[in-house]
N, CA, C and O of each residue as an XYZ file, in Angstrom:
864
protein
N     -28.980     45.740     46.310
C     -29.146     47.190     46.222
C     -30.405     47.604     46.948
O     -30.382     48.518     47.772
N     -31.511     46.932     46.643
C     -32.780     47.270     47.258
C     -32.735     46.989     48.745
O     -33.393     47.674     49.528
N     -31.958     45.978     49.149
C     -31.869     45.647     50.563
C     -31.294     46.812     51.357
O     -31.654     46.999     52.519
N     -30.401     47.604     50.750
C     -29.848     48.763     51.443
C     -30.921     49.816     51.679
O     -30.967     50.438     52.741
N     -31.794     50.015     50.674
C     -32.903     50.945     50.835
C     -33.817     50.462     51.946
O     -34.260     51.245     52.786
N     -34.098     49.158     51.944
C     -34.974     48.594     52.957
C     -34.385     48.776     54.347
O     -35.114     49.036     55.305
N     -33.085     48.642     54.459
C     -32.446     48.786     55.765
C     -32.622     50.194     56.294
O     -32.897     50.384     57.479
N     -32.467     51.182     55.429
C     -32.635     52.565     55.866
C     -34.076     52.843     56.255
O     -34.332     53.521     57.250
N     -35.036     52.313     55.463
C     -36.438     52.573     55.718
C     -36.934     51.845     56.960
O     -37.768     52.371     57.697
N     -36.431     50.648     57.193
C     -36.871     49.887     58.361
C     -36.196     50.367     59.647
O     -36.633     50.018     60.744
N     -35.129     51.171     59.514
C     -34.441     51.719     60.677
C     -34.395     53.234     60.547
O     -33.310     53.797     60.394
N     -35.549     53.919     60.604
C     -35.592     55.375     60.375
C     -34.826     56.159     61.404
O     -34.483     57.315     61.157
N     -34.537     55.562     62.576
C     -33.816     56.300     63.608
C     -32.328     56.037     63.574
O     -31.628     56.401     64.518
N     -31.813     55.411     62.513
C     -30.379     55.134     62.406
C     -29.601     56.436     62.427
O     -30.032     57.451     61.880
N     -28.430     56.382     63.079
C     -27.674     57.618     63.246
C     -26.854     57.915     61.994
O     -26.760     57.101     61.075
N     -26.266     59.106     61.994
C     -25.413     59.521     60.881
C     -24.273     58.536     60.713
O     -23.668     58.111     61.697
N     -23.981     58.175     59.503
C     -22.928     57.207     59.239
C     -23.487     55.851     58.845
O     -22.738     54.997     58.371
N     -24.808     55.625     59.033
C     -25.385     54.351     58.609
C     -25.429     54.295     57.102
O     -25.328     55.327     56.438
N     -25.576     53.124     56.560
C     -25.469     52.934     55.109
C     -26.669     53.530     54.385
O     -27.814     53.372     54.809
N     -26.383     54.209     53.296
C     -27.416     54.780     52.443
C     -27.662     53.830     51.280
O     -26.824     52.981     50.976
N     -28.831     53.977     50.620
C     -29.078     53.148     49.436
C     -28.021     53.405     48.363
O     -27.479     54.505     48.261
N     -27.741     52.394     47.581
C     -26.782     52.557     46.491
C     -27.300     53.595     45.509
O     -28.436     53.502     45.045
N     -26.479     54.575     45.194
C     -26.864     55.653     44.295
C     -26.685     55.193     42.855
O     -25.564     55.165     42.345
N     -27.792     54.829     42.192
C     -27.732     54.349     40.815
C     -27.181     55.417     39.882
O     -26.491     55.098     38.913
N     -27.480     56.687     40.166
C     -26.963     57.750     39.304
C     -25.439     57.819     39.405
O     -24.752     58.005     38.400
N     -24.920     57.667     40.618
C     -23.468     57.682     40.779
C     -22.832     56.471     40.118
O     -21.735     56.574     39.567
N     -23.505     55.320     40.162
C     -22.979     54.107     39.527
C     -22.771     54.337     38.041
O     -21.787     53.868     37.469
N     -23.697     55.059     37.413
C     -23.596     55.326     35.974
C     -22.809     56.605     35.675
O     -22.726     57.025     34.521
N     -22.227     57.229     36.718
C     -21.463     58.442     36.493
C     -22.330     59.665     36.278
O     -21.893     60.623     35.639
N     -23.567     59.654     36.805
C     -24.510     60.751     36.611
C     -24.810     61.471     37.927
O     -25.860     62.100     38.056
N     -23.919     61.389     38.887
C     -24.149     62.032     40.170
C     -24.285     63.533     39.984
O     -23.446     64.164     39.340
N     -25.349     64.108     40.551
C     -25.638     65.519     40.356
C     -26.466     65.790     39.114
O     -26.793     66.942     38.828
N     -26.816     64.732     38.360
C     -27.621     64.881     37.136
C     -28.877     64.015     37.232
O     -29.273     63.361     36.268
N     -29.498     64.026     38.427
C     -30.659     63.167     38.646
C     -31.856     63.520     37.761
O     -32.770     62.711     37.605
N     -31.855     64.738     37.176
C     -32.953     65.136     36.298
C     -32.630     64.895     34.824
O     -33.300     65.430     33.941
N     -31.597     64.084     34.562
C     -31.175     63.845     33.182
C     -32.221     63.015     32.446
O     -33.066     62.365     33.061
N     -32.146     63.050     31.111
C     -33.091     62.325     30.291
C     -32.630     60.912     29.965
O     -31.549     60.480     30.367
N     -33.481     60.201     29.223
C     -33.208     58.801     28.895
C     -31.975     58.665     28.015
O     -31.241     57.684     28.128
N     -31.739     59.633     27.143
C     -30.570     59.554     26.256
C     -29.267     59.585     27.057
O     -28.333     58.836     26.774
N     -29.220     60.472     28.070
C     -28.021     60.553     28.903
C     -27.824     59.281     29.718
O     -26.694     58.835     29.916
N     -28.926     58.695     30.192
C     -28.832     57.449     30.965
C     -28.313     56.318     30.080
O     -27.439     55.560     30.499
N     -28.837     56.196     28.871
C     -28.393     55.138     27.963
C     -26.930     55.317     27.587
O     -26.174     54.346     27.552
N     -26.526     56.554     27.307
C     -25.126     56.806     26.945
C     -24.190     56.487     28.112
O     -23.123     55.902     27.923
N     -24.602     56.875     29.309
C     -23.773     56.588     30.483
C     -23.679     55.093     30.737
O     -22.620     54.588     31.108
N     -24.789     54.381     30.538
C     -24.761     52.927     30.759
C     -23.830     52.248     29.770
O     -23.064     51.364     30.153
N     -23.882     52.646     28.497
C     -22.993     52.030     27.504
C     -21.525     52.243     27.874
O     -20.704     51.337     27.736
N     -21.206     53.444     28.344
C     -19.816     53.723     28.719
C     -19.379     52.874     29.908
O     -18.294     52.294     29.893
N     -20.223     52.800     30.941
C     -19.853     52.040     32.132
C     -19.847     50.535     31.858
O     -18.982     49.822     32.366
N     -20.808     50.040     31.055
C     -20.836     48.614     30.733
C     -19.596     48.213     29.936
O     -19.037     47.137     30.152
N     -19.173     49.067     29.028
C     -17.954     48.787     28.267
C     -16.736     48.803     29.178
O     -15.812     48.010     29.003
N     -16.737     49.704     30.146
C     -15.600     49.822     31.063
C     -15.493     48.614     31.997
O     -14.391     48.140     32.273
N     -16.647     48.111     32.489
C     -16.619     47.077     33.517
C     -16.971     45.695     33.021
O     -17.072     44.774     33.831
N     -17.165     45.504     31.714
C     -17.530     44.170     31.238
C     -16.409     43.173     31.583
O     -15.240     43.440     31.301
N     -16.756     42.033     32.190
C     -15.729     41.073     32.619
C     -14.816     40.607     31.499
O     -13.670     40.234     31.751
N     -15.309     40.622     30.260
C     -14.466     40.181     29.147
C     -13.497     41.271     28.698
O     -12.577     41.001     27.927
N     -13.699     42.505     29.178
C     -12.822     43.607     28.780
C     -11.929     44.085     29.927
O     -10.782     44.474     29.706
N     -12.455     44.054     31.140
C     -11.714     44.581     32.292
C     -11.042     43.459     33.065
O     -11.608     42.379     33.235
N      -9.843     43.724     33.524
C      -9.100     42.772     34.341
C      -9.263     43.042     35.834
O      -8.672     42.344     36.658
N     -10.051     44.038     36.181
C     -10.249     44.373     37.585
C     -11.023     43.263     38.297
O     -11.966     42.715     37.726
N     -10.647     42.920     39.531
C     -11.404     41.903     40.282
C     -12.824     42.358     40.608
O     -13.668     41.530     40.951
N     -13.102     43.659     40.507
C     -14.432     44.181     40.776
C     -15.277     44.304     39.522
O     -16.398     44.808     39.577
N     -14.755     43.851     38.396
C     -15.444     44.067     37.123
C     -16.828     43.426     37.111
O     -17.805     44.075     36.737
N     -16.923     42.158     37.518
C     -18.215     41.465     37.459
C     -19.243     42.144     38.351
O     -20.391     42.327     37.947
N     -18.833     42.525     39.577
C     -19.766     43.173     40.500
C     -20.193     44.543     39.982
O     -21.368     44.898     40.075
N     -19.257     45.315     39.439
C     -19.594     46.631     38.918
C     -20.463     46.532     37.668
O     -21.366     47.346     37.473
N     -20.193     45.538     36.819
C     -21.023     45.347     35.634
C     -22.459     45.005     36.035
O     -23.414     45.460     35.405
N     -22.599     44.211     37.076
C     -23.935     43.842     37.554
C     -24.654     45.060     38.138
O     -25.855     45.232     37.928
N     -23.923     45.906     38.872
C     -24.530     47.114     39.424
C     -24.963     48.069     38.303
O     -26.039     48.663     38.368
N     -24.119     48.209     37.283
C     -24.468     49.083     36.152
C     -25.733     48.590     35.456
O     -26.603     49.383     35.098
N     -25.827     47.276     35.269
C     -27.002     46.704     34.611
C     -28.249     46.922     35.449
O     -29.297     47.295     34.921
N     -28.143     46.690     36.766
C     -29.289     46.898     37.647
C     -29.710     48.366     37.650
O     -30.902     48.670     37.613
N     -28.728     49.287     37.694
C     -29.037     50.713     37.684
C     -29.756     51.109     36.396
O     -30.732     51.858     36.429
N     -29.274     50.609     35.272
C     -29.884     50.957     33.990
C     -31.308     50.408     33.886
O     -32.202     51.098     33.395
N     -31.523     49.187     34.339
C     -32.845     48.588     34.243
C     -33.860     49.346     35.102
O     -35.030     49.441     34.734
N     -33.424     49.882     36.235
C     -34.336     50.640     37.094
C     -34.578     52.038     36.536
O     -35.721     52.494     36.508
N     -33.534     52.724     36.094
C     -33.651     54.123     35.685
C     -34.251     54.293     34.300
O     -34.780     55.361     33.992
N     -34.185     53.269     33.455
C     -34.728     53.441     32.104
C     -36.242     53.313     32.078
O     -36.877     53.732     31.110
N     -36.839     52.736     33.135
C     -38.284     52.572     33.222
C     -38.858     53.711     34.055
O     -38.387     53.976     35.161
N     -39.875     54.381     33.524
C     -40.428     55.553     34.206
C     -40.975     55.219     35.581
O     -40.722     55.943     36.544
N     -41.730     54.117     35.682
C     -42.339     53.763     36.965
C     -41.293     53.367     37.999
O     -41.317     53.855     39.129
N     -40.370     52.479     37.613
C     -39.363     52.038     38.571
C     -38.436     53.189     38.951
O     -37.977     53.263     40.091
N     -38.158     54.088     38.004
C     -37.297     55.235     38.328
C     -37.985     56.161     39.311
O     -37.345     56.679     40.226
N     -39.307     56.381     39.131
C     -40.043     57.239     40.060
C     -40.048     56.641     41.461
O     -39.865     57.354     42.448
N     -40.261     55.317     41.546
C     -40.257     54.661     42.856
C     -38.885     54.756     43.501
O     -38.775     55.032     44.695
N     -37.846     54.530     42.718
C     -36.487     54.596     43.255
C     -36.154     56.015     43.719
O     -35.565     56.196     44.785
N     -36.530     57.028     42.919
C     -36.264     58.411     43.311
C     -36.969     58.756     44.612
O     -36.431     59.480     45.450
N     -38.199     58.223     44.776
C     -38.936     58.490     46.014
C     -38.235     57.858     47.209
O     -38.100     58.483     48.261
N     -37.791     56.617     47.042
C     -37.083     55.939     48.126
C     -35.784     56.664     48.478
O     -35.459     56.850     49.651
N     -35.062     57.062     47.461
C     -33.792     57.754     47.693
C     -34.017     59.087     48.386
O     -33.252     59.472     49.271
N     -35.076     59.796     47.978
C     -35.382     61.083     48.592
C     -35.739     60.916     50.064
O     -35.330     61.718     50.903
N     -36.510     59.863     50.376
C     -36.878     59.608     51.776
C     -35.635     59.321     52.601
O     -35.471     59.861     53.695
N     -34.767     58.477     52.081
C     -33.557     58.114     52.811
C     -32.665     59.329     53.037
O     -32.116     59.511     54.124
N     -32.521     60.166     52.000
C     -31.684     61.359     52.136
C     -32.296     62.338     53.137
O     -31.581     62.935     53.942
N     -33.635     62.502     53.085
C     -34.299     63.401     54.027
C     -34.126     62.914     55.456
O     -33.890     63.713     56.363
N     -34.242     61.616     55.659
C     -34.047     61.067     57.001
C     -32.619     61.282     57.477
O     -32.392     61.625     58.638
N     -31.658     61.083     56.584
C     -30.264     61.286     56.956
C     -30.010     62.733     57.350
O     -29.350     62.997     58.355
N     -30.537     63.684     56.554
C     -30.348     65.085     56.866
C     -31.014     65.452     58.185
O     -30.463     66.220     58.973
N     -32.208     64.899     58.423
C     -32.910     65.186     59.665
C     -32.104     64.695     60.870
O     -31.976     65.399     61.872
N     -31.562     63.476     60.756
C     -30.785     62.918     61.856
C     -29.484     63.681     62.063
O     -29.030     63.856     63.194
N     -28.886     64.137     60.960
C     -27.677     64.943     61.085
C     -27.970     66.259     61.812
O     -27.193     66.712     62.653
N     -29.103     66.853     61.466
C     -29.476     68.098     62.116
C     -29.759     67.881     63.596
O     -29.385     68.709     64.427
N     -30.419     66.770     63.933
C     -30.666     66.452     65.339
C     -29.359     66.242     66.089
O     -29.204     66.696     67.223
N     -28.409     65.543     65.444
C     -27.124     65.310     66.091
C     -26.378     66.622     66.310
O     -25.762     66.821     67.357
N     -26.433     67.519     65.324
C     -25.757     68.812     65.485
C     -26.409     69.651     66.586
O     -25.729     70.353     67.334
N     -27.763     69.564     66.674
C     -28.460     70.315     67.717
C     -28.073     69.806     69.098
O     -27.916     70.597     70.027
N     -27.917     68.495     69.241
C     -27.512     67.939     70.528
C     -26.077     68.313     70.863
O     -25.745     68.575     72.019
N     -25.221     68.336     69.829
C     -23.827     68.698     70.070
C     -23.707     70.133     70.585
O     -22.822     70.437     71.385
N     -24.617     71.030     70.117
C     -24.556     72.424     70.563
C     -24.913     72.580     72.041
O     -24.510     73.546     72.688
N     -25.677     71.614     72.568
C     -26.092     71.690     73.968
C     -25.165     70.919     74.896
O     -25.363     70.930     76.111
N     -24.146     70.245     74.340
C     -23.227     69.435     75.143
C     -21.940     70.221     75.370
O     -21.273     70.591     74.404
N     -21.570     70.488     76.638
C     -20.338     71.238     76.892
C     -19.103     70.516     76.375
O     -18.240     71.122     75.739
N     -19.022     69.213     76.651
C     -17.863     68.433     76.236
C     -18.373     67.118     75.670
O     -18.761     66.220     76.418
N     -18.370     67.011     74.367
C     -18.907     65.810     73.725
C     -18.096     64.576     74.071
O     -18.649     63.477     74.116
N     -16.812     64.722     74.314
C     -15.969     63.570     74.599
C     -16.322     62.922     75.928
O     -16.095     61.725     76.105
N     -16.877     63.692     76.873
C     -17.202     63.159     78.196
C     -18.605     62.611     78.298
O     -18.978     62.092     79.350
N     -19.388     62.704     77.259
C     -20.779     62.258     77.293
C     -20.981     61.082     76.356
O     -20.256     60.947     75.370
N     -21.970     60.214     76.651
C     -22.270     59.094     75.745
C     -22.844     59.593     74.425
O     -23.266     60.741     74.292
N     -22.842     58.703     73.478
C     -23.383     59.060     72.166
C     -24.872     59.373     72.285
O     -25.558     58.783     73.119
N     -25.374     60.277     71.478
C     -26.799     60.614     71.531
C     -27.654     59.390     71.220
O     -27.296     58.560     70.385
N     -28.784     59.297     71.903
C     -29.692     58.201     71.640
C     -30.418     58.435     70.321
O     -30.642     59.580     69.927
N     -30.779     57.372     69.651
C     -31.514     57.531     68.396
C     -32.838     58.254     68.599
O     -33.516     58.061     69.608
N     -33.194     59.077     67.644
C     -34.489     59.748     67.688
C     -35.605     58.715     67.630
O     -35.503     57.727     66.903
N     -36.643     58.935     68.376
C     -37.736     57.976     68.454
C     -39.026     58.596     67.942
O     -39.342     59.760     68.189
N     -39.734     57.776     67.232
C     -41.041     58.201     66.755
C     -40.959     58.950     65.441
O     -39.977     59.640     65.166
N     -41.989     58.810     64.637
C     -42.089     59.507     63.356
C     -43.441     60.192     63.291
O     -44.402     59.751     63.920
N     -43.507     61.248     62.543
C     -44.794     61.903     62.348
C     -45.733     60.966     61.597
O     -45.302     60.019     60.940
N     -47.007     61.252     61.712
C     -48.002     60.389     61.050
C     -47.783     60.369     59.543
O     -47.931     59.329     58.901
N     -47.437     61.501     58.991
C     -47.209     61.561     57.543
C     -45.984     60.756     57.148
O     -46.002     60.052     56.138
N     -44.923     60.853     57.934
C     -43.714     60.112     57.625
C     -43.930     58.614     57.797
O     -43.386     57.815     57.035
N     -44.735     58.226     58.809
C     -45.044     56.815     58.996
C     -45.800     56.249     57.799
O     -45.540     55.126     57.366
N     -46.727     57.025     57.272
C     -47.471     56.586     56.094
C     -46.545     56.440     54.888
O     -46.642     55.471     54.136
N     -45.645     57.415     54.710
C     -44.684     57.319     53.615
C     -43.762     56.131     53.811
O     -43.369     55.464     52.854
N     -43.423     55.877     55.067
C     -42.558     54.749     55.395
C     -43.209     53.425     55.000
O     -42.550     52.556     54.429
N     -44.515     53.266     55.304
C     -45.235     52.029     54.954
C     -45.324     51.858     53.444
O     -45.120     50.761     52.924
N     -45.625     52.936     52.749
C     -45.713     52.856     51.285
C     -44.359     52.517     50.682
O     -44.270     51.753     49.721
N     -43.325     53.080     51.245
C     -41.991     52.807     50.718
C     -41.593     51.352     50.931
O     -40.918     50.765     50.086
N     -42.002     50.772     52.043
C     -41.698     49.362     52.291
C     -42.351     48.466     51.241
O     -41.746     47.500     50.776
N     -43.585     48.792     50.875
C     -44.253     48.019     49.826
C     -43.495     48.144     48.504
O     -43.346     47.166     47.771
N     -43.030     49.326     48.213
C     -42.269     49.531     46.978
C     -40.944     48.780     47.031
O     -40.474     48.268     46.015
N     -40.345     48.718     48.217
C     -39.090     47.985     48.361
C     -39.291     46.509     48.056
O     -38.471     45.902     47.366
N     -40.372     45.926     48.562
C     -40.638     44.512     48.289
C     -40.798     44.265     46.791
O     -40.279     43.285     46.257
N     -41.516     45.157     46.123
C     -41.706     44.995     44.686
C     -40.390     45.147     43.933
O     -40.112     44.391     43.002
N     -39.580     46.125     44.334
C     -38.300     46.327     43.680
C     -37.327     45.192     43.972
O     -36.455     44.887     43.159
N     -37.485     44.563     45.150
C     -36.621     43.418     45.457
C     -36.867     42.284     44.472
O     -35.925     41.676     43.962
N     -38.148     42.002     44.205
C     -38.472     40.953     43.240
C     -37.997     41.327     41.845
O     -37.495     40.478     41.110
N     -38.153     42.594     41.478
C     -37.711     43.049     40.159
C     -36.193     42.966     40.041
O     -35.664     42.604     38.990
N     -35.503     43.300     41.113
C     -34.046     43.247     41.107
C     -33.550     41.814     40.944
O     -32.573     41.567     40.238
N     -34.240     40.851     41.612
C     -33.854     39.444     41.472
C     -34.045     38.973     40.039
O     -33.222     38.228     39.507
N     -35.146     39.415     39.410
C     -35.401     39.020     38.021
C     -34.343     39.611     37.090
O     -33.861     38.926     36.187
N     -33.981     40.865     37.301
C     -32.967     41.510     36.463
C     -31.601     40.866     36.659
O     -30.825     40.750     35.710
N     -31.307     40.448     37.880
C     -30.030     39.789     38.133
C     -29.953     38.473     37.372
O     -28.913     38.137     36.806
N     -31.081     37.714     37.361
C     -31.102     36.453     36.625
C     -30.923     36.705     35.132
O     -30.210     35.960     34.461
N     -31.565     37.752     34.606
C     -31.422     38.079     33.183
C     -29.981     38.468     32.860
O     -29.459     38.105     31.806
N     -29.340     39.207     33.769
C     -27.950     39.595     33.543
C     -27.038     38.377     33.487
O     -26.133     38.311     32.656
N     -27.276     37.417     34.369
C     -26.461     36.206     34.374
C     -26.687     35.401     33.098
O     -25.740     34.852     32.535
N     -27.944     35.327     32.637
C     -28.225     34.616     31.388
C     -27.539     35.299     30.209
O     -27.022     34.632     29.312
N     -27.538     36.635     30.214
C     -26.894     37.356     29.115
C     -25.386     37.103     29.092
O     -24.800     36.923     28.025
N     -24.770     37.089     30.252
C     -23.334     36.831     30.313
C     -23.016     35.409     29.856
O     -22.001     35.175     29.200
N     -23.898     34.451     30.211
C     -23.691     33.076     29.765
C     -23.810     32.983     28.240
O     -23.059     32.247     27.601
N     -24.755     33.730     27.662
C     -24.914     33.726     26.204
C     -23.687     34.313     25.520
O     -23.256     33.829     24.473
N     -23.126     35.368     26.125
C     -21.917     35.977     25.546
C     -20.760     34.982     25.548
O     -20.026     34.863     24.567
N     -20.609     34.274     26.660
C     -19.518     33.296     26.727
C     -19.740     32.167     25.720
O     -18.788     31.697     25.097
N     -20.992     31.730     25.557
C     -21.285     30.663     24.592
C     -21.013     31.137     23.166
O     -20.499     30.380     22.343
N     -21.360     32.399     22.876
C     -21.099     32.957     21.549
C     -19.601     33.027     21.276
O     -19.145     32.690     20.183
N     -18.833     33.470     22.283
C     -17.378     33.544     22.107
C     -16.786     32.160     21.834
O     -15.898     32.017     20.994
N     -17.281     31.137     22.547
C     -16.776     29.778     22.337
C     -17.097     29.300     20.918
O     -16.262     28.670     20.269
N     -18.318     29.604     20.434
C     -18.688     29.212     19.080
C     -17.805     29.914     18.048
O     -17.410     29.308     17.052
N     -17.498     31.185     18.286
C     -16.623     31.927     17.372
C     -15.226     31.305     17.323
O     -14.613     31.226     16.258
N     -14.741     30.877     18.446
C     -13.426     30.244     18.488
C     -13.433     28.915     17.734
O     -12.480     28.592     17.027
N     -14.518     28.145     17.891
C     -14.609     26.880     17.155
C     -14.654     27.127     15.647
O     -14.010     26.406     14.885
N     -15.405     28.135     15.214
C     -15.486     28.439     13.785
C     -14.135     28.908     13.254
O     -13.742     28.553     12.143
N     -13.427     29.706     14.051
C     -12.108     30.168     13.625
C     -11.144     29.002     13.470
O     -10.328     28.990     12.548
N     -11.232     28.014     14.368
C     -10.367     26.841     14.277
C     -10.694     26.022     13.025
O      -9.795     25.535     12.339
N     -11.998     25.878     12.735
C     -12.395     25.136     11.537
C     -11.934     25.850     10.267
O     -11.476     25.217      9.316
N     -12.062     27.186     10.269
C     -11.623     27.947      9.099
C     -10.123     27.795      8.878
O      -9.672     27.678      7.739
N      -9.356     27.795      9.949
C      -7.913     27.633      9.848
C      -7.553     26.245      9.317
O      -6.637     26.095      8.508
N      -8.292     25.232      9.787
C      -8.032     23.873      9.306
C      -8.355     23.748      7.821
O      -7.581     23.152      7.072
N      -9.495     24.307      7.381
C      -9.849     24.242      5.963
C      -8.840     24.999      5.104
O      -8.489     24.561      4.008
N      -8.374     26.151      5.620
C      -7.382     26.915      4.866
C      -6.085     26.120      4.719
O      -5.459     26.138      3.660
N      -5.688     25.426      5.780
C      -4.466     24.626      5.723
C      -4.615     23.476      4.731
O      -3.697     23.200      3.958
N      -5.783     22.795      4.750
C      -6.018     21.710      3.801
C      -6.044     22.224      2.369
O      -5.572     21.546      1.456
N      -6.595     23.422      2.168
C      -6.636     24.001      0.821
C      -5.232     24.300      0.316
O      -4.929     24.070     -0.854
N      -4.368     24.816      1.202
C      -2.990     25.086      0.791
C      -2.266     23.785      0.425
O      -1.507     23.741     -0.543
N      -2.507     22.735      1.202
C      -1.890     21.449      0.897
C      -2.371     20.915     -0.454
O      -1.576     20.395     -1.238
N      -3.662     21.043     -0.722
C      -4.209     20.556     -1.993
C      -3.631     21.342     -3.172
O      -3.302     20.760     -4.205
N      -3.511     22.641     -3.019
C      -2.947     23.454     -4.102
C      -1.490     23.071     -4.353
O      -1.036     23.032     -5.497
N      -0.764     22.789     -3.274
C       0.635     22.394     -3.432
C       0.731     21.070     -4.197
O       1.602     20.904     -5.051
N      -0.176     20.123     -3.883
C      -0.166     18.845     -4.593
C      -0.508     19.023     -6.065
O       0.088     18.378     -6.928
N      -1.469     19.900     -6.352
C      -1.834     20.160     -7.755
C      -0.660     20.787     -8.495
O      -0.387     20.431     -9.642
N       0.037     21.718     -7.846
C       1.179     22.354     -8.491
C       2.301     21.347     -8.748
O       2.952     21.410     -9.791
N       2.537     20.423     -7.819
C       3.564     19.401     -8.044
C       3.175     18.484     -9.203
O       4.022     18.124    -10.021
N       1.901     18.107     -9.275
C       1.439     17.263    -10.367
C       1.592     17.975    -11.718
O       1.974     17.364    -12.716
N       1.289     19.267    -11.727
C       1.431     20.032    -12.968
C       2.890     20.120    -13.384
O       3.210     20.035    -14.570
N       3.779     20.292    -12.402
C       5.198     20.374    -12.711
C       5.718     19.056    -13.275
O       6.518     19.065    -14.210
N       5.281     17.925    -12.729
C       5.702     16.623    -13.259
C       5.180     16.416    -14.675
O       5.889     15.893    -15.534
N       3.950     16.823    -14.913
C       3.386     16.673    -16.251
C       4.152     17.522    -17.262
O       4.356     17.105    -18.402
N       4.577     18.721    -16.838
C       5.320     19.597    -17.754
C       6.687     19.005    -18.087
O       7.147     19.088    -19.226
N       7.332     18.406    -17.086
C       8.633     17.790    -17.348
C       8.520     16.575    -18.278
O       9.418     16.356    -19.092
N       7.451     15.783    -18.185
C       7.280     14.596    -19.022
C       7.080     14.996    -20.483
O       7.432     14.221    -21.373
N       6.537     16.159    -20.757
C       6.315     16.628    -22.115
C       5.110     15.956    -22.741
O       4.543     15.030    -22.161
N       4.701     16.429    -23.963
C       3.517     15.851    -24.626
C       3.840     14.465    -25.189
O       5.008     14.208    -25.481
N       2.904     13.587    -25.352
C       3.144     12.254    -25.914
C       3.586     12.334    -27.383
O       3.143     13.217    -28.117
N       4.491     11.380    -27.822
C       4.983     11.367    -29.202
C       3.936     10.872    -30.195
O       2.885     10.364    -29.802
N       4.241     11.029    -31.530
C       3.236     10.621    -32.547
C       3.017      9.113    -32.585
O       1.951      8.671    -33.015
N       3.966      8.322    -32.159
C       3.803      6.867    -32.187
C       3.630      6.302    -30.791
O       3.938      5.137    -30.543
N       3.150      7.107    -29.903
C       3.024      6.652    -28.518
C       1.995      5.562    -28.387
O       2.017      4.812    -27.411
N       1.038      5.444    -29.398
C       0.034      4.386    -29.283
C       0.668      3.024    -29.482
O       0.178      2.033    -28.941
N       1.789      2.950    -30.277
C       2.455      1.664    -30.440
C       3.129      1.246    -29.154
O       3.141      0.073    -28.781
N       3.707      2.268    -28.467
C       4.351      1.943    -27.192
C       3.364      1.440    -26.179
O       3.709      0.693    -25.264
N       2.141      1.854    -26.351
C       1.104      1.411    -25.416
C       0.466      0.103    -25.857
O      -0.417     -0.415    -25.175
N       0.921     -0.460    -27.037
C       0.350     -1.727    -27.515
C      -0.976     -1.557    -28.194
O      -1.770     -2.494    -28.271
N      -1.230     -0.327    -28.705
C      -2.542     -0.066    -29.337
C      -2.456     -0.130    -30.867
O      -3.490     -0.009    -31.524
N      -1.258     -0.318    -31.470
C      -1.136     -0.387    -32.937
C      -1.649     -1.696    -33.521
O      -1.805     -2.676    -32.792
N      -1.913     -1.727    -34.834
C      -2.371     -2.950    -35.473
C      -1.214     -3.882    -35.757
O      -0.083     -3.424    -35.920
N      -1.458     -5.129    -35.819
C      -0.416     -6.128    -36.122
C       0.007     -5.979    -37.577
O      -0.843     -5.679    -38.416
N       1.303     -6.177    -37.926
C       1.773     -6.038    -39.329
C       1.206     -7.138    -40.201
O       1.488     -7.184    -41.398
C-alpha cells in the first residue's frame, strides 16, 4: 500500500491514469467520509473484517481484502499515522489534479489531438512542493516499516485463529468420545440392574445353599 504512495511521490510528473495510493477510507467503505471519527472507523472495520475474513468468505480475494482492511484500520485508528497518511494522500491527489489540468490546457491548444504525440510530462516542481515531496518521502519510509510490522501481526493473528479452531475441534471430538463411553456405561448398568431384578431377592435359606450353615 505504502509502495503505491511512494511511486506517486517519486514520480511527481506522472501523467493522468497513473496509479494512485490505495484509499484506506474506500477500503473500509468510508469514501467521502474522510473527516469521520474513530467510532465510525472502528464500526466500518468490524463490518469489513467480518465480510472478508478468510474463515467466513469463500471469495478468492478474501485473504487479500482482509489484509487491506487490517492495514487500513491500523493506520487510520492512530492519530499520527492517520495525519501522515492524509497528508500523503492529499499531495498525491493535488498532483493528479494539477497534471489533469495541465493535460486539459494542452488539449485546448491542440487542433487535432489524434495527429499529435502525447504531451510530455511536466518538469520541475516549485521549491515548496519539492520540500513537501522530500518530507513525504521520509514519511513513506517510516510507514513502509510500520506496514511491514502490521502485516506480520496480521499473519500471526490469523495463525492463532487457525490454531484455536483446531483446538476447539479436538475438544469437541474428545467430548463426543466421552459422551459415547458414558452412554455405553449407562447401558451396561441398566442391563445389570435388569438381570438383578429378574433373579429376585435371595431366599431365607440361601446361606445353606452357599454352604454357610452349621453341620447337624
